[in-house]
N, C-alpha and C positions, 0 to 999 in steps of 0.2 A: 539286460541290454545296455550298451555303452552310450555315453553322451555323444552328441554330434554338433558340428558347426559348419558354416558355409566354406566352400573351398577357396573362394576369393571375393574380392571387393565387388559390390554392386551399387550402382547409383539409380536413384529415382528422383524425378522432378515433376512438379505439378502443383495445382491449387488445392488448398484445404477445403473440405466440404462446407464448413461453417464460416471460416474467416474469409474465404475467397482469395487468400494471399498465396503467392508463390513460395514454395519451400523446396529445399534440396535435402535429400536423405541419402546417406551413404551407409550401406550395410557391410560390416567388416567381420572377418573371423575373430573369434575370441577363445582364450584358453579354457580348458576344462574347469568346471566349477565356477565360472564367471556368472552364468545366467545371462539374462537379457538386460543390457544397460544402455540407456539413452545418454548421449553426450551432447548437451544443448549448447549451441552457439547463438549469439556472440557471448553469452554469459560464461561459457566454459565451466558448466556444472554437470556432474555425473548424476543421473537419476535412475537408480535400479528399477526395473519393472516389477514392482511389488506393491501390494495393496496399501502398505503403510505410507506410500508416497502419493496416495490419491489426493488430488487437489480439489476437484469438483466433478460433478456429473451434470451435463447439460446436453442432452441428446447425443452424448458421447462421453468417453472416459478421458479425463485430463489428469496427467501426473505432474507433480512439481516438487521442487526442493529449493530451499533458500529463495532467491529472487527469480528462479527460472521455472518455466512451465512448457510442457509439450501437450498439445491438444489432440484429441481423437486418435488415441493409440490402439484402439481395439482391433482394427483390421490388420495392421501389420503384425501385432502380437498373435492374432488368430492364425495368420499365414505361417508364422514361424513355428508355433506350437503344433498346428495341424499337419505341417509338412515334415516335422520331426527335427527341428533345430532347437537345441538346448542352450547354446552359448552364442551370443552375438553382441557386437558393439555397434550401436546405431547413432551415427553423427547426424544431428538435426540442425540445419541452418534455416530457421524460420519458426513460426509460431505453431504450425499445425502439420501433422503428417499428411502428405498429398493423398487425395481421395482416389486418384487415377481412374479406375473403372467402377468405383462405388462398391467394390467387393474386395476379396483377397486374391483374386485370380492373377492379377498382374504381378503381385509380390511372389506368389507361388511359382508362376512360370519362370520368372527370373532366377529364383533359387534352384528350380529344377534344371535350368540350363547350365548353371555353373557347377551344380552337384554339391554333395555333402561329404564331410570328412568324419570318420569315426574316431573318437578320442578314447583315452585310457580309463576314464572314471565311469563307474556304473551310474546309471540314472537313478535319481532319488524319486521315490514314489510316496504319495500319501494314500494310505489304504482306508477306505470307509469300513469301519469295523462293526458298526451297528447302524440301524435305521436312524436317520436324522430328518426332522421335519421343521421347516420354517414357513410361515404364512403371513399374509397381510389381508387387508380388505379385498384386494383384487387379485391376489396371486397365491399359489401354493407350490412349494418345491420340496421334493423328497429325495434324499440320498440313501442308497441301499448298498450293502456289501456286494462285491463282484470282482472277478479276476481281471476284467478289462475296463476300458473307459467307454461307457455306453450313455447315450443321451436320447431321451424322449422329450419332445417339446410340443406343446399345444398352444395355439393362439385363438382368441375368440373376440370378435367385435360385433356385438348385437346391432342389428340394423344394417349391416354391410353384407349383402349376399355373397360377395366374393371371399370375404373373410369371416363369415359367420362361424366357421370352425376349420382350422387346418392343423394337421398333426403329422409329425415325422419322427422316425426313430433310426439311429445309426450306431453301430459299433465302430467307433472312430479309430482309424489308422490312416497313415499318410495317403495311400492310394484312394481310399474311400473319400477322405477329406478333399483331395485334389479334384476328383471327378464329380462328386455329388454335393459338395458344400461350397467350394471356393468361389464359384461364379455368382452366388446369390447376392444380389445388390440391396443396398439400403432401400427401404420402402417408406412411403408416407401417405396417409389418407388425404384425399383431395381437399377436404374441408379444413385440414390443418396447415396447408401450404402458407396461407396468408399470415396465420398466427406465428409460424416459425420465422418468416421473413421479418415480421414486426418485432420479433425478439432479437433481431440482429444476427440470426443464424441462417444457415443454408445458402450463403452468398456464392458458394462455389458449385452449387448443385445444378444439374440439368438432366434431361431425359436419357442421356447416355449413362449416367451414374446412379440415378434414382428412379425407382418404380413408383409411379403415382397410382394409388388405388382409388378408383371412382366407384360410384354405386353399381355400375353394371359393366365396367371394362377397366383393364389395366392400360396405363400410358407409359410406354417404355420403348426406347429405340431398339428395333429388332425383335420386339416381343419379349416374352419371358424365356429365360434359360432353362427353368424348371417349372413344371405346372404349379408347384407349391413353393415358388421362390421366396415369398415372405417368411414362412416358418423356417425355411432353411437358412435365411439370413439371421434369424434369431439364434439358431444354433451356431452360426459363424461368430456372431457377437459373443455368445456365451463362452466359446472356446477362447476368444481373446481375453475375456474377463477372468476366466479361471486360470489363465496363464499367470495372473498376478499373484497366485499362490507361490510361484517360484519352484514348484515341483509338480510332477504329473500325478494324475489321480487314477486310482483303481477303484471302480465302483460304478453303479448305475444311477444316473441323475434324471429325475422326472420333473419337468417344469411345466407349469400351466400359467399362462398370461403373465409371465415374469418380464423383467427388463434389467438394465444395467444395475440399478440400485439394489434390487433383490438378488441378482447374480453375486454382487459383491458382499451382500449380507451372508450368503451361503459360503463364500470364500473365507470370510472371517470365522464363521462357525466351524467349518471343516478344519481350519488351521488350529483353532482353539481346542477342538476335541481330539484331533488325530495328528496334528502337525508336530507335536513334541516327541521327545524320546520316551520309550517305554522301559519299565524296570520290573524284573521278576521279584519274587519273595526273597531270593538270596541277595539281590541288590538292596532291597529294603532293609534287611537285617544289618547291612553294613552302615546304614545311615541312621536308622531309628534306634533309640535306646530301649524301647519296649520289648518284652518277651511274654510268652504264655504265662497266664491266660489273658494278658492285656494288650497284645498286639492285634489290632482290629483292621488291618489292611492286608489284603492278599496279593494285590498287583497294582502297579502304577501304569495305567494305560497310556497316558500322555502327559508330558511335562514340558512347559516352556517358561519363559521369564515371568509371565503374569498369571498363568492358569495351570492347574494340575487336575487330572482325572484319575481317581482310584477305584478299585473294585474290592468289595467285601462280600464273600460267600457266606451266607448264614446257614449253619447246619444245626441239627438237633443235638449234636455233641457239644455245643457251646455250654460252658459251665453255668452261665447265668440262667439257662432255661430250667435248671433243677429246682430253683426256688422262686422264679418270677412267673407267676401264674402257670404252674406245672400242668394243670389240666387243660389249659389253653395257652400254650407257649407264645409269648410276645417279647420281642427284644426291647429292653428298657430304653426309653427315650434318651436318657442321659448317656447311654453307651452309643447310641446313634450319633449324638453330638460329639462324643469322644472320637468315634471313627472319623467324623468330618474333620476334627481338629488334628488327628494324626495325618490325614491326607494333606491338609494344609501345612502341617509341620514338616512334611517331606519337602515341599516346595521351599519353605524358609531355610531348612537345614542345607539344601543344595545351594542356596544363595550364599551361605556362610560356611560351607564345608571346610574352608581353609582355617577357620577359627577353631582352635583346640579348646577342650574343656568348656564347651558351650551346651547349656541345657535350655530347652524351649518350654516355657510354662504358660498355662492359661492366665490371662489377665482380666478377661471379661467375656460375657455372653449377652447378646442383645437380639431382640426380635426373633426368638426361637419359636418355631411353630411345628406341630406334628400333625400331618394330614391323614395318614393311614397306618395301621399297625404293621409291623414287620414280623414275619413268621418264619419258622424253619423251612429251608428250601428256597428262600428268596435270595436274589443276587442284587446287592446294592451298588449303584453307580454314583460315586460321590464326586461332585464337581466343585472345586474351590478356586475362587479368583482373588488375587491380591489387590486390595483396594488402596492400601498405603503402607509403605515400609520406610520409616525414618529412624535413624539411630538404632535403638534396640527394641522398638515397639512396632508391631505390625497389625494392620486391620485386614481381615479377610471376610469374604461373603461366600457362603456355601449352600448348595442344595444337594439333597439325597434323592435319587430316583430308583424306583423299582418298576420294571416293565414300562418305562417311559412316563410314569406318573410320579410327581413329586410326593414323597412321603414325609420329608422334613426339610427345614431350612433354618438358617441362623446367620448372624453376624458375629464374628469372633475377634477378640483381641488376644494377642500373644506377646510375650516378652522374652527376649534372649537374656539369659543369666549365666555368668561365668561361675564355674564351680571348681573346687580343688579335687584332683584325682591322685 
């Protein structure tokens, strides 16, 4: 599928939900490959809609760069992502995106009215290639592989009969988003209203924009748009938050009692695991100096500036199994660490691939731990993160997983050395 942008300029005016201040937003077409970019006035600062520009989370997502900030961006981002806009320039004259109707419907309707333009560049997708779980004391999020973008969301508020449990599932595409999600408004528990106001938030809220959830009834002008409007609004918020990846997702996301902070934790994790470029064994051979029997990496699944994920398939044909506990074959711990170092070395060598005659050597191992034995038939997933890289010395932290359990971990020091060839 190709990228899309809006056909022409659209203006939105209104008060921000939390600041209560008037703001003018102008949504303009943008060239392919631009992504969503906020242009903040009067500071005249460009703020790409990316999680790296997250400024704060305070009952909404606030982006910032330099001395400029745009508050509560999730609803307009959700509208753009949900309705199928990949590239847009958003001029913001004010502190906060107008709340309009408390949902994404007004943004979506205006975009539908002007229409979209298909562009020449193919859309970029992040594919969930294995199960990912993140959790905290109050939430659980699971991402699973899948060919589409599917979202299952559950919310639970003990002691609140209306919200004791709500659940919704959607395979999200523009028509479904527009009809089934976009009208879902911000909601707030009745007992939280005073606390929010005392915190200096919610100054622009009213019953046209916010659904107040009491013990036995909802308070909202015109009643509810959907019988389960609160959980659908959580999905709306999630779509706006995951837009901060800067690329669309293929996979099924299951969320329970989550929120903006945990949404963005998932965004970071997905980007770290699957957002980078992948490399086959043939690509690895062009970068790594090792060869049989000492090349211990079969595939680089993801590589970005700070993190690399590699795969090692352990087979009975490994030469070390002939002499290392042959009656009960176990992969030597030192070779697990070596595999970790080679995966990390691929990251470092890609950083300095323009340097000729460069060899990467071990300089130190610290905090090495072995949790479980690795046996023939295991597939090792090796995740190495760059902690520090200055001059010619790098520090890395790595973990090795088998079936989602950590089997080994260590901190590594490596040194780049020039050699004559």
